[in-house]
N, C-alpha and C positions, 0 to 999 in steps of 0.2 A: 489847188484846183482838184487834185485827187481826193482830198478829204471832203470837199463839197460834193463831189460826185457820189461818193459812198454814203454821205449823209442822206442824199435824196433817195438812194436805193434802199437804205435801211428803213426810212420812213414808209416807203411804199410797200415793202415787204410786210411791215407790221400792220399797215392799214388793210391790205388785201387778206391778211390772215384773219382779220376781224370782220371784214366786210365782203362777204361773198353772197351773191343773190342767187336764189334757186331758180332753175328753169325746168322744174319738174314737169310743167305742162307740155314741154317739148321733148322730154327725155327719151321717149320711144322713137323719136325721129333721128337720133344720133347715128351717124354712119362713119365709116372710115375708108380711105383709099390710099393707094401707093403713090408716093411723091418722092422721087429720087431715092435716097437711102432710108426713108422712113415711111411709116403709115401715119396719116394725119386724120384726126378725129374732127368731124364737121357736122353741121346741120344746115339745111335749107328751109327757110320759113317764108311763106307767102308766095305771091305770084307777080310776074311783071319783069321789068328790066332788072338785071342783077345789081345788087349793092353788096360789095365785099366789106366786112367790118373786121378791123385788125385790133386785137386786144392789147392792153398795156402790160407793163412789167409784172410778172408773176401771176397775171390774171388768166382765168380760163373763161370758157363760154358762159359760166355762171355769173360773171361780173356784169354783163350787159343788163341794164335796167329793163324789167319785164314790160313796163308801160311803153318805153321807147320801142322795144321790139314789136309790141302789138300795133302801135301806130304806124311805124315804118313798113311793117310787113303787109299792111293794107294797101300799100302803094307799090312796093318793090319786092323782088325775090331776094331775101337776105341770105347771105352766106356767112355764117359765123363759125369759128373754128378755134382749136387749141394750137398755139404755136409749138414749135419743136420743143419736146421735153415737158410740156405742160399737160395736165390731165392724162388722158390715155394716148396722146400723140407721142410717138417714139422719139427718143433723143438722137438716135442714129450715130453715125461715126464721124460726121463732119463737125468742124469747129463751130461753136455758137458765135455768130456775128450778126449785126443788124443787116448786113448785105445778104447773108445766108437766109435770114428770116424773110427778106424780100423775095429772094429766089424761091423759097418754099411757097410763098403766097402765089407767085406766078405759076409754079408747078401745080398747085391745087386747082387754080383756074383752068389750066390745060387739062388736068385729069377730069374735071367736071364739064369739059367742052365749052367753057366760057372764054370767048376770044377777047371780049372787052367788057368792062364794068365800071360803075361808079365805085369809089373806094373811100371808106371812112376809117380813120385811125384815131385811137384814143391814147394819150400820154405816150408811153414808149411806142405804141402802135403808130403814132404820127411819124416817128423816126423811120420805122419800117415802110410806111406809106411813101415817104419822101424818096427813099432808096428804090422802092418799087417803080415810082413814076419816072425816076431818072434812069434806071437800068432797063425798064421794060415800058417805055412811054406809050406804045401802041395798045397796051392792055388797060390803060386808065383813061376813062372818059372824064368824069368830073371828080374832083378831089376835095374831101372834107378833113381838116386837121383840127381835132378837138383837144385842147390842153397841150398845145404843141411846143416843141423846141427844136432847134436845128443843130444842137450840139454846142459845146463851149459853155463858158460861164460869164455871160455878158450881164446877167442880173443876179447879184449875190442873194443867197438865202438870208432872210431877216434873222438877226441873232435871237429874237424872242422865240422863233420857231425851233431853232436848235436847242434852246433851253428846255422847251417842252419835250422834245424828243429824248434828250439825255436824262430827264428826270425819271429815275427808277423808283422813287419813293411810292409808298402806298400799296394798296391791294391790286390784284390783276384787273379788277373792274375799274379802279381809279386810273390805272395806267391806260387801260383801253379807252376810257372816256377822253383822256388827253390826246390820244392818237386820232380818235375819230374827230376830235376838234380840229385837227389839221386838215381834214377832208372837207369840212363845212365851216362857213362863217359862224362865229360864236353866237351872234344874235339870232340867226336863223335856226341854229341847232337847238337853242334853248326852248324855242317854241315847238319844234318838231322832233323832239328827242324820242318820243314813243314811236313815231312813224319810222325813224331811222332804226331803232331797235327791232321793229317788226321786219323791215326789209332785210336787215343784215343778220337775222337770227338763224338762217338756214345755210347749210353748206353741202355740196355734193361732190365736187371735184377738187383734187389736190395736186400739188407738184412736188416731186422729190427734191429734198434740200440741195442735193448736188446739182440738179438741173437749174434750180433757182440761182445758185452761185454762178453757173455757166452763163445764164442769161444776164446776170448782173455784170459779169466780166465783159459780155458783148456790148452792153451799154457803156461801160467805162472805157472800153477800147475803141469805140466808134469815133472816127475823126470828125464827124459832123458834115453838114452840107450847106452851112450858111453862105459860103462863097459860091455855091452852085444853084442857089434858089432861082436865079434868073434863067436857068435852063429849063425850068418847069413850064411846059406849054399848056397843060390841062387847066381848064377853069378851076379856080381854087377858092374854097371858103375856109376861113379860120374862125373857130368858135372858142371863146375864152370866158371864164368867169372873172369878173373884175376883182374878186376877193381870193383868187387862187393863190395860195402861199406855197404850193409844191412846185408847180410849173408856172412861174410868174407871168402875168399878162404881157409884160414887156416883150417877151419873145414873139408873141402874136403881133404886137404892134410893130415890131421891127420886120417880121417876115412878110406882113401884108405889103410893105413898101418894096420888098425885094422880088416878089413874085408878080409878074406882069398881069395886071387886070384882076388881082386877087381881091376878095371881099372879106370884110371882118364883121362878126357879130359879137358884141360885148354884152354878156348877160349880167346885169346889175345884181349885186349881192350873191353872185354865184361863186362857189369854191371849185376845188378840183373835181368834186362830185356833182357838178351842176346838172348832169343829166338825171340824177336822182332827185335833185331839188325841184327842177322845173321840166319834167319830161315832156309836157305838151309844148311848151315854148321851144325847147331844144329840138324836138321833132319837127315842129313847124318851120324853124329856121332851115333845117336840113332839106325838107320837102320843097320849100319855096325856092331854095337855091337849085335843087336838082331839076325843078320844072323849067 
């Protein structure tokens, strides 16, 4: 199980090092505030009821798809931020844990005067979101878990995915293409390769390697909450791409049965990067649920 966990972490490290979306249109709006032992970097975009968006492993605010931000911010006030140790958010002195990331998120909401909000988590961000709603239930109105897992290894990584990851042959470009292929379904990527290259060609924010390692340790050491999902009382939506080979859809299928009243949206031909593939459909699913 340990090796499987690290396999997933290594994949996502490599993907996010290749796939960082620029948010230069909002760069001037980046702010920071004191939260516990750290200063957290954040942005607020749009107006309306607050929607807190929690990024995944190694990701920064740059990772959110620009199209999704534009659509959602026309309905809600988005709060996007860099987790502890990512981008310009300080690492602080406290141990990196999923629970600590959840407390950091709650602390950011308090610092911004937000008593209650909708919450959307992506990939590792779904783990943080689950701990947030379990540890601070009054802060979460509706919950969206995109590419979610609840810990453990109930759904093994396909061996062909491992083979692609550990294949170090070829040039940097060839290796990069193989890794991007893990983010998107092969057939879709073949048609949209130029689009993907355009999206993922710009980078603004980075994370120090030591902080990335600490975040990886936090994921690896998280005990999960599969046996606590029944305690979630917030209305919950799970969104999964049917072709996601990094966080397998089986997790979402299992979780929807364990969270009372939860809803599930399956996006056909969607991979781990389904919000980049289908930003309009993804945003529509979120907005319909929040309404």
